C-alpha positions in Angstrom: -0.2 0.2 0.2 1.2 3.2 -0.8 2.3 5.4 2.1 0.4 8.9 2.0 2.8 11.8 1.4 4.4 13.8 4.2 4.4 17.4 4.5 6.5 19.1 6.1 4.2 22.2 7.0 3.7 26.1 5.6 6.4 28.0 3.9 9.5 29.2 6.4 9.4 32.8 7.7 11.8 35.1 6.4 13.3 37.9 8.7 13.4 36.1 12.2 16.7 36.2 12.8 17.0 32.2 12.0 19.7 31.3 9.4 17.8 29.7 6.9 19.2 25.9 7.0 18.5 25.9 10.9 15.1 27.2 10.0 14.4 24.4 7.6 16.0 21.9 10.1 13.4 23.5 12.9 10.2 22.8 10.6 11.5 18.9 10.0 11.8 18.2 13.7 8.7 19.7 14.0 7.1 18.0 11.3 8.2 14.7 13.1 7.1 16.0 16.4 3.7 16.8 15.0 3.4 13.0 13.6 3.4 14.6 10.0 6.7 12.6 9.0 6.6 8.9 10.1 9.0 5.7 9.8 9.5 5.1 6.5 8.3 8.2 5.1 10.5 9.6 2.0 12.1 13.2 1.9 13.6 14.4 -1.7 15.0 17.8 -1.3 13.2 19.3 -4.3 9.7 18.1 -2.3 11.0 19.9 0.8 12.5 23.1 -1.1 8.8 23.2 -2.6 6.7 22.8 0.4 9.1 25.5 2.7 9.5 27.6 -1.2 13.0 27.6 -0.1 15.9 26.8 -2.3 17.3 23.4 -2.2 20.7 24.3 -0.4 18.9 25.1 2.9 17.2 21.9 2.6 20.3 19.7 1.4 21.8 21.3 5.1 18.9 20.5 7.1 18.4 16.8 6.2 22.3 16.3 6.8 21.7 16.8 9.8 18.7 15.3 10.2 20.7 12.1 8.7 23.8 13.1 11.2 21.4 12.7 14.0 20.2 9.5 12.7 16.6 10.2 12.1 16.8 9.4 8.6 18.7 7.7 6.2 19.5 6.6 2.2 16.7 5.2 0.4 18.6 3.8 -2.4 19.7 6.4 -4.4 16.5 8.3 -3.8 16.5 10.6 -1.2 16.1 9.6 2.6 13.6 7.9 4.4 12.3 8.6 8.2 14.1 5.9 10.0 12.2 3.2 12.0 13.4 1.8 15.0 14.4 -1.8 16.1 13.1 -3.1 19.5 16.6 -2.5 21.2 16.3 1.3 20.2 12.9 1.5 21.6 14.3 -0.4 24.6 17.5 2.1 25.1 15.4 5.2 24.3 12.6 4.7 27.1 15.6 4.0 29.6 17.0 7.4 28.8 13.5 9.1 28.8 12.7 7.1 32.3 15.3 8.9 33.8 15.5 12.2 32.2 11.6 12.5 33.3 12.4 11.4 37.2 14.9 14.2 37.1 12.7 16.4 35.8 10.0 15.8 38.1 11.9 16.0 40.9 14.0 19.6 40.3 10.2 20.6 39.0 9.1 19.6 43.0 12.1 21.9 43.7 11.5 24.9 41.6 8.1 24.9 39.5 6.4 28.1 41.0 2.9 27.9 41.6 1.7 29.5 38.1 3.5 26.6 37.1 2.0 24.2 38.9 -1.6 25.5 37.8 -0.8 25.3 34.1 -0.2 21.7 34.4 -3.0 21.3 36.0 -4.9 23.1 33.5 -3.0 21.1 31.0 -4.5 17.9 32.9 -7.8 18.9 32.8 -7.7 19.7 28.9 -6.1 15.8 28.7 -9.3 14.8 30.9 -11.8 17.1 28.0 -10.3 15.6 25.1 -11.7 12.6 25.8 -14.9 13.2 24.9 -14.4 13.7 21.0 -13.5 11.1 18.8 -11.4 8.2 19.2 -8.7 9.1 16.1 -9.4 12.9 17.2 -8.9 11.8 21.0 -5.7 10.2 20.5 -3.9 12.7 18.6 -5.3 15.4 21.2 -4.4 13.5 24.0 -0.9 12.7 22.3 -0.5 16.6 22.1 -1.3 17.4 25.5 0.8 14.7 27.1 4.2 16.5 25.1 3.0 19.5 26.4 2.5 18.2 29.9 6.1 17.1 29.7 7.6 19.9 28.6 5.8 22.2 31.3 7.2 19.8 33.5 11.0 19.6 32.0 10.4 23.7 31.7 9.5 24.3 36.0 13.2 22.0 36.7 14.7 25.2 35.6 17.4 23.2 33.7 18.4 24.5 30.4 20.4 20.9 29.4 18.1 19.2 30.6 15.2 20.9 28.6 17.6 20.6 25.5 17.9 16.9 26.1 14.5 16.1 26.4 13.2 17.9 23.3 15.6 15.7 21.1 14.5 12.3 22.6 10.8 13.8 22.0 12.4 13.9 18.7 12.8 10.4 18.4 9.6 9.3 20.1 8.1 10.7 17.3 9.6 8.1 14.9 7.6 5.7 16.7 4.8 6.4 14.7 1.2 5.8 16.2 0.3 7.3 20.2 0.1 4.6 22.8 -3.3 6.7 23.7 -4.8 4.0 21.4 -3.9 1.5 23.8 -7.4 0.4 25.4 -7.1 1.9 29.0 -3.7 3.8 28.8 -5.7 7.5 29.0 -7.6 7.3 31.8 -4.3 5.3 33.7 -1.7 7.7 32.0 -4.3 10.7 33.3 -3.9 9.5 37.3 -0.4 8.8 37.0 -0.3 12.7 35.5 -2.3 13.9 38.4 -0.3 12.0 41.0 3.0 13.8 39.9 1.7 17.3 39.8 0.5 16.8 43.1 3.5 15.7 44.0 5.6 18.4 42.6 2.9 20.8 44.1 3.6 19.3 47.5 8.0 19.7 47.0 8.2 16.0 47.8 10.9 15.3 45.1 11.6 11.8 45.8 7.8 10.9 45.1 8.0 13.0 42.2 10.6 11.4 40.5 9.1 7.8 41.8 6.0 8.7 40.0 7.6 10.0 36.7 9.6 7.0 36.5 6.8 4.5 37.0 5.1 6.8 34.4 6.9 6.0 31.6 7.8 2.3 32.5 3.9 2.0 31.5 4.6 3.9 28.9 6.8 1.4 27.8 4.9 -1.2 28.3 1.6 0.3 26.1 4.3 0.9 23.4 5.5 -2.4 23.6 1.8 -3.5 22.9 1.6 -1.3 20.1 5.0 -2.8 18.2 3.8 -6.4 18.4 0.8 -5.4 16.3 2.6 -4.5 13.7 
């Protein structure tokens, strides 16, 4: 079956102060995170350049950076394809994610302001409300809010290096395909886990926040492995 065409989004905004190659690279990374590109999708310089309304030179630079990070690989002389991670890479990825999410929750318990805790609760309330939509839309919206939740925890941790590393992990997670919120029961269990993490952060209990965050990622891995077994 032919794969649907991948999309990188709209044109690149000029005059932002960001070098064109960097802007294209960021756009492609955002497309990965949004699920616009998935494992097996083909990326061709000319097509990406047309979509973003730029020349092929910054696209070539951006694709080279994606290849250097291992997100894409050669496709037999016909451009590049988004990589498909094998099971060992998935396990390694979630092992690092467990460590980093745990550290972020611990640091957030030490540094989060009251407005930041309130923002986490608002995100989680929106997560609950997303369950009222149809199944396909619910999974997409929950995945988006889940990213927002983890990004907010990481920002509250007040550690720029952790924030940068977590962002790169999110790019890798985007290569895994369908969200774990398509697994039966995962939305409700994830909500309970998020709620407990928020309360531990609000209580300034770093030990508990870290333990809960790590357990949350272990459960996410369990659901991810279920999805991989279906493929």
